[in-house]
OpenMM code with the backbone's topology and positions (N, CA, C; nanometers):
from openmm import Vec3, app, unit

residues = "MET ALA LEU PHE LYS LYS ARG THR ALA GLY LYS PRO GLY GLU TRP TYR TYR CYS LEU GLU HIS LYS LYS VAL GLU GLU GLY PRO ASP CYS PRO GLY LYS ASP ARG PHE GLY PRO TYR THR SER ARG THR GLU ALA GLU HIS ALA MET GLU THR ALA ARG GLU ARG ASN LEU GLN TRP GLU ASN ASP PRO ARG TRP HIS ASP ALA ALA SER PRO GLY ARG PRO ASP GLU ASP".split()
positions = [
    Vec3(9.9954, 10.7345, 7.3368),
    Vec3(9.8652, 10.7272, 7.4543),
    Vec3(9.8300, 10.6367, 7.4778),
    Vec3(9.8364, 10.6142, 7.6217),
    Vec3(9.7738, 10.4674, 7.6821),
    Vec3(9.6799, 10.4551, 7.6587),
    Vec3(9.6112, 10.2826, 7.6526),
    Vec3(9.4355, 10.3013, 7.6815),
    Vec3(9.3926, 10.2656, 7.7883),
    Vec3(9.4725, 10.1740, 7.8580),
    Vec3(9.4624, 10.2090, 8.0060),
    Vec3(9.5413, 10.3213, 8.1397),
    Vec3(9.5317, 10.3957, 8.1790),
    Vec3(9.6214, 10.4452, 8.3064),
    Vec3(9.6585, 10.3768, 8.3970),
    Vec3(9.7899, 10.3352, 8.4837),
    Vec3(9.7487, 10.2921, 8.5797),
    Vec3(9.7812, 10.3458, 8.7090),
    Vec3(9.6685, 10.2978, 8.7691),
    Vec3(9.6973, 10.3551, 8.9078),
    Vec3(9.6875, 10.3014, 9.0114),
    Vec3(9.7619, 10.4438, 9.0664),
    Vec3(9.8762, 10.4413, 9.1525),
    Vec3(9.8681, 10.4721, 9.2692),
    Vec3(9.7103, 10.5494, 9.3182),
    Vec3(9.6726, 10.5231, 9.4546),
    Vec3(9.4944, 10.5008, 9.4058),
    Vec3(9.4898, 10.4754, 9.5973),
    Vec3(9.3558, 10.4455, 9.5715),
    Vec3(9.3048, 10.5150, 9.6320),
    Vec3(9.1412, 10.5620, 9.6115),
    Vec3(9.0416, 10.6118, 9.6951),
    Vec3(9.0404, 10.6936, 9.8357),
    Vec3(9.0711, 10.7340, 9.8764),
    Vec3(9.0220, 10.7562, 10.0212),
    Vec3(8.9030, 10.6693, 10.0948),
    Vec3(8.8872, 10.6079, 10.1739),
    Vec3(8.8292, 10.4613, 10.2558),
    Vec3(8.8512, 10.3803, 10.1340),
    Vec3(8.8947, 10.3426, 10.0933),
    Vec3(8.9185, 10.1822, 9.9459),
    Vec3(9.0451, 10.1405, 10.0775),
    Vec3(8.9751, 10.0113, 10.1135),
    Vec3(9.0582, 9.9116, 10.1632),
    Vec3(9.1020, 9.7983, 10.0938),
    Vec3(9.2309, 9.7564, 10.1419),
    Vec3(9.2805, 9.5831, 10.0817),
    Vec3(9.3308, 9.5098, 10.1513),
    Vec3(9.3126, 9.3929, 10.1529),
    Vec3(9.4053, 9.2796, 10.1846),
    Vec3(9.5026, 9.2362, 10.0797),
    Vec3(9.6967, 9.2451, 10.1257),
    Vec3(9.7280, 9.2109, 10.0798),
    Vec3(9.8194, 9.0549, 10.0690),
    Vec3(9.7738, 8.9666, 9.9594),
    Vec3(9.7859, 8.7850, 10.0179),
    Vec3(9.9597, 8.8327, 10.0494),
    Vec3(10.0156, 8.8694, 9.9214),
    Vec3(10.1954, 8.8846, 9.9903),
    Vec3(10.2165, 8.9466, 10.0918),
    Vec3(10.1541, 9.0188, 10.1430),
    Vec3(10.1658, 9.0762, 10.2486),
    Vec3(10.1597, 9.0508, 10.4229),
    Vec3(10.0305, 8.9888, 10.3218),
    Vec3(9.9354, 8.9391, 10.5156),
    Vec3(9.9104, 9.1228, 10.5849),
    Vec3(9.9051, 9.1981, 10.4838),
    Vec3(9.8400, 9.3339, 10.6040),
    Vec3(9.7549, 9.3877, 10.4890),
    Vec3(9.7050, 9.4827, 10.5800),
    Vec3(9.5431, 9.5652, 10.5482),
    Vec3(9.6242, 9.7019, 10.4645),
    Vec3(9.5164, 9.7539, 10.3427),
    Vec3(9.6520, 9.8536, 10.2930),
    Vec3(9.5322, 10.0020, 10.2407),
    Vec3(9.5224, 10.0905, 10.3019),
    Vec3(9.4328, 10.1764, 10.2374),
    Vec3(9.4719, 10.2370, 10.1172),
    Vec3(9.4148, 10.1884, 9.9671),
    Vec3(9.4706, 10.2141, 9.8358),
    Vec3(9.5165, 10.0970, 9.8143),
    Vec3(9.5101, 10.0298, 9.6653),
    Vec3(9.6089, 9.9282, 9.5935),
    Vec3(9.7525, 10.0141, 9.5678),
    Vec3(9.7915, 9.9116, 9.7348),
    Vec3(9.9965, 9.8864, 9.6890),
    Vec3(10.0206, 9.8380, 9.5925),
    Vec3(9.9548, 9.6979, 9.6392),
    Vec3(10.0117, 9.6519, 9.5441),
    Vec3(9.9601, 9.5830, 9.4566),
    Vec3(10.0499, 9.5095, 9.3608),
    Vec3(9.9574, 9.4652, 9.2417),
    Vec3(9.7901, 9.4056, 9.2498),
    Vec3(9.7477, 9.3817, 9.1251),
    Vec3(9.5696, 9.3024, 9.1604),
    Vec3(9.6632, 9.1931, 9.1962),
    Vec3(9.6428, 9.1268, 9.1328),
    Vec3(9.6913, 8.9795, 9.1611),
    Vec3(9.7883, 8.8967, 9.3646),
    Vec3(9.7723, 8.9982, 9.3710),
    Vec3(9.8190, 9.0065, 9.5235),
    Vec3(9.7200, 9.0572, 9.6346),
    Vec3(9.5967, 9.1071, 9.6107),
    Vec3(9.5673, 9.1557, 9.7527),
    Vec3(9.3716, 9.1017, 9.7096),
    Vec3(9.3338, 9.1516, 9.8020),
    Vec3(9.1501, 9.1250, 9.8002),
    Vec3(9.0612, 9.2140, 9.8050),
    Vec3(8.9501, 9.2581, 9.7512),
    Vec3(8.9584, 9.3838, 9.7913),
    Vec3(8.8472, 9.4561, 9.6652),
    Vec3(8.8292, 9.6045, 9.6789),
    Vec3(8.7962, 9.7184, 9.8211),
    Vec3(8.7469, 9.6828, 9.8328),
    Vec3(8.7645, 9.6766, 10.0225),
    Vec3(8.6312, 9.7030, 10.1411),
    Vec3(8.6114, 9.8406, 10.1616),
    Vec3(8.4704, 9.8393, 10.2140),
    Vec3(8.4180, 9.9723, 10.2628),
    Vec3(8.5167, 10.0148, 10.3646),
    Vec3(8.5727, 9.8591, 10.4900),
    Vec3(8.6254, 9.9836, 10.5938),
    Vec3(8.7577, 9.8491, 10.6018),
    Vec3(8.8527, 9.9374, 10.7196),
    Vec3(9.0474, 9.8513, 10.7775),
    Vec3(8.8591, 9.7447, 10.8081),
    Vec3(8.7911, 9.7668, 10.9504),
    Vec3(8.7651, 9.5762, 10.9940),
    Vec3(8.7744, 9.5117, 10.8930),
    Vec3(8.6956, 9.5307, 10.7898),
    Vec3(8.6263, 9.4222, 10.7148),
    Vec3(8.7893, 9.3974, 10.6437),
    Vec3(8.8366, 9.4827, 10.5994),
    Vec3(8.9861, 9.3615, 10.4720),
    Vec3(9.0301, 9.3317, 10.5884),
    Vec3(9.0302, 9.3577, 10.7241),
    Vec3(9.1533, 9.2612, 10.7994),
    Vec3(9.0874, 9.1537, 10.7985),
    Vec3(8.9279, 9.1150, 10.8112),
    Vec3(8.8493, 8.9637, 10.7969),
    Vec3(8.8309, 8.9129, 10.6117),
    Vec3(8.8967, 8.9860, 10.5611),
    Vec3(8.8972, 8.9260, 10.4219),
    Vec3(8.9309, 8.7316, 10.4412),
    Vec3(9.0269, 8.7221, 10.4819),
    Vec3(9.1012, 8.5744, 10.4419),
    Vec3(8.9578, 8.5096, 10.5831),
    Vec3(8.9758, 8.5396, 10.6364),
    Vec3(8.8223, 8.4779, 10.7416),
    Vec3(8.6423, 8.4551, 10.5803),
    Vec3(8.6495, 8.6266, 10.5483),
    Vec3(8.5536, 8.6326, 10.4009),
    Vec3(8.5750, 8.5015, 10.3625),
    Vec3(8.7211, 8.4866, 10.2554),
    Vec3(8.7357, 8.3686, 10.2227),
    Vec3(8.6665, 8.2528, 10.2008),
    Vec3(8.7168, 8.1849, 10.3525),
    Vec3(8.7344, 8.1076, 10.4472),
    Vec3(8.5595, 8.0437, 10.3638),
    Vec3(8.4773, 8.1448, 10.4846),
    Vec3(8.3557, 8.1424, 10.5262),
    Vec3(8.2195, 8.0780, 10.3485),
    Vec3(8.2980, 8.1177, 10.2791),
    Vec3(8.2535, 8.1484, 10.1314),
    Vec3(8.3361, 8.0474, 10.0551),
    Vec3(8.4339, 8.0163, 10.0601),
    Vec3(8.4658, 7.9052, 10.0464),
    Vec3(8.3812, 7.7175, 10.0439),
    Vec3(8.3742, 7.6964, 10.1593),
    Vec3(8.2873, 7.6104, 10.1976),
    Vec3(8.1317, 7.6448, 10.2065),
    Vec3(8.0756, 7.7816, 10.1773),
    Vec3(7.9684, 7.7554, 10.1764),
    Vec3(7.9241, 7.7363, 9.9720),
    Vec3(8.0854, 7.7416, 9.9543),
    Vec3(8.0563, 7.7227, 9.8216),
    Vec3(8.0404, 7.5410, 9.7974),
    Vec3(8.1241, 7.5122, 9.8830),
    Vec3(8.1948, 7.3657, 9.8509),
    Vec3(8.0645, 7.2709, 9.8513),
    Vec3(7.9095, 7.3024, 10.0198),
    Vec3(7.8565, 7.2792, 10.0018),
    Vec3(7.7041, 7.2723, 9.9806),
    Vec3(7.7424, 7.3907, 9.8452),
    Vec3(7.6536, 7.4087, 9.7359),
    Vec3(7.5692, 7.3410, 9.6832),
    Vec3(7.5104, 7.2337, 9.6884),
    Vec3(7.3993, 7.0933, 9.5724),
    Vec3(7.3825, 7.1676, 9.3907),
    Vec3(7.3780, 7.3293, 9.3948),
    Vec3(7.3956, 7.3688, 9.3012),
    Vec3(7.5180, 7.3419, 9.2015),
    Vec3(7.6684, 7.3337, 9.2456),
    Vec3(7.7433, 7.3708, 9.1888),
    Vec3(7.8383, 7.2008, 9.2096),
    Vec3(7.7400, 7.0770, 9.3011),
    Vec3(7.8151, 6.9215, 9.2206),
    Vec3(7.6912, 6.8525, 9.2165),
    Vec3(7.6387, 6.8988, 9.1330),
    Vec3(7.5076, 6.7950, 9.0790),
    Vec3(7.5181, 6.7130, 8.9314),
    Vec3(7.6378, 6.7312, 8.9447),
    Vec3(7.6626, 6.5805, 8.8605),
    Vec3(7.8255, 6.5512, 8.9249),
    Vec3(7.9198, 6.4432, 8.9044),
    Vec3(8.0440, 6.4285, 9.0015),
    Vec3(8.1335, 6.4769, 8.8358),
    Vec3(8.2145, 6.4953, 8.8644),
    Vec3(8.3192, 6.5314, 8.8096),
    Vec3(8.4266, 6.4186, 8.7519),
    Vec3(8.4964, 6.4307, 8.6417),
    Vec3(8.5423, 6.3724, 8.5030),
    Vec3(8.6177, 6.2217, 8.6819),
    Vec3(8.6573, 6.1277, 8.6396),
    Vec3(8.7436, 6.0963, 8.6814),
    Vec3(8.6971, 6.0369, 8.9111),
    Vec3(8.6230, 6.0936, 8.9838),
    Vec3(8.5481, 6.1070, 9.0591),
    Vec3(8.4220, 6.0271, 9.0790),
    Vec3(8.4313, 5.9521, 9.1663),
    Vec3(8.2505, 5.8466, 9.1101),
    Vec3(8.1266, 5.9144, 9.1884),
    Vec3(8.0611, 5.9140, 9.1862),
    Vec3(7.9216, 5.9586, 9.2554),
    Vec3(7.9335, 5.9088, 9.3712),
    Vec3(7.9088, 6.0409, 9.4246),
    Vec3(7.8698, 6.0549, 9.5570),
    Vec3(7.7059, 5.9812, 9.6261),
    Vec3(7.7116, 5.8921, 9.6474),
    Vec3(7.5944, 5.8543, 9.7094),
    Vec3(7.4911, 5.9398, 9.9003),
] * unit.nanometer
topology = app.Topology()
chain = topology.addChain("A")
for resn in residues:
    res = topology.addResidue(resn, chain)
    for name in ("N", "CA", "C"):
        topology.addAtom(name, app.Element.getBySymbol(name[0]), res)
């Protein structure tokens, strides 16, 4: 008996963005390593890459994550 069951179909209303195929899918058609989600709407999934870019930019500019210089990188004044 398997400890974890492979989920072959998503729940209705779960939307994902496939990074490999660059398309929106209802339910997880592709492996987890190749997708963002789940999202509550198709529109939200369609904007997954834009959302990721915005979050990355916020993280890169968040002083809480850059309070000390990284090894091999000089302090920025």
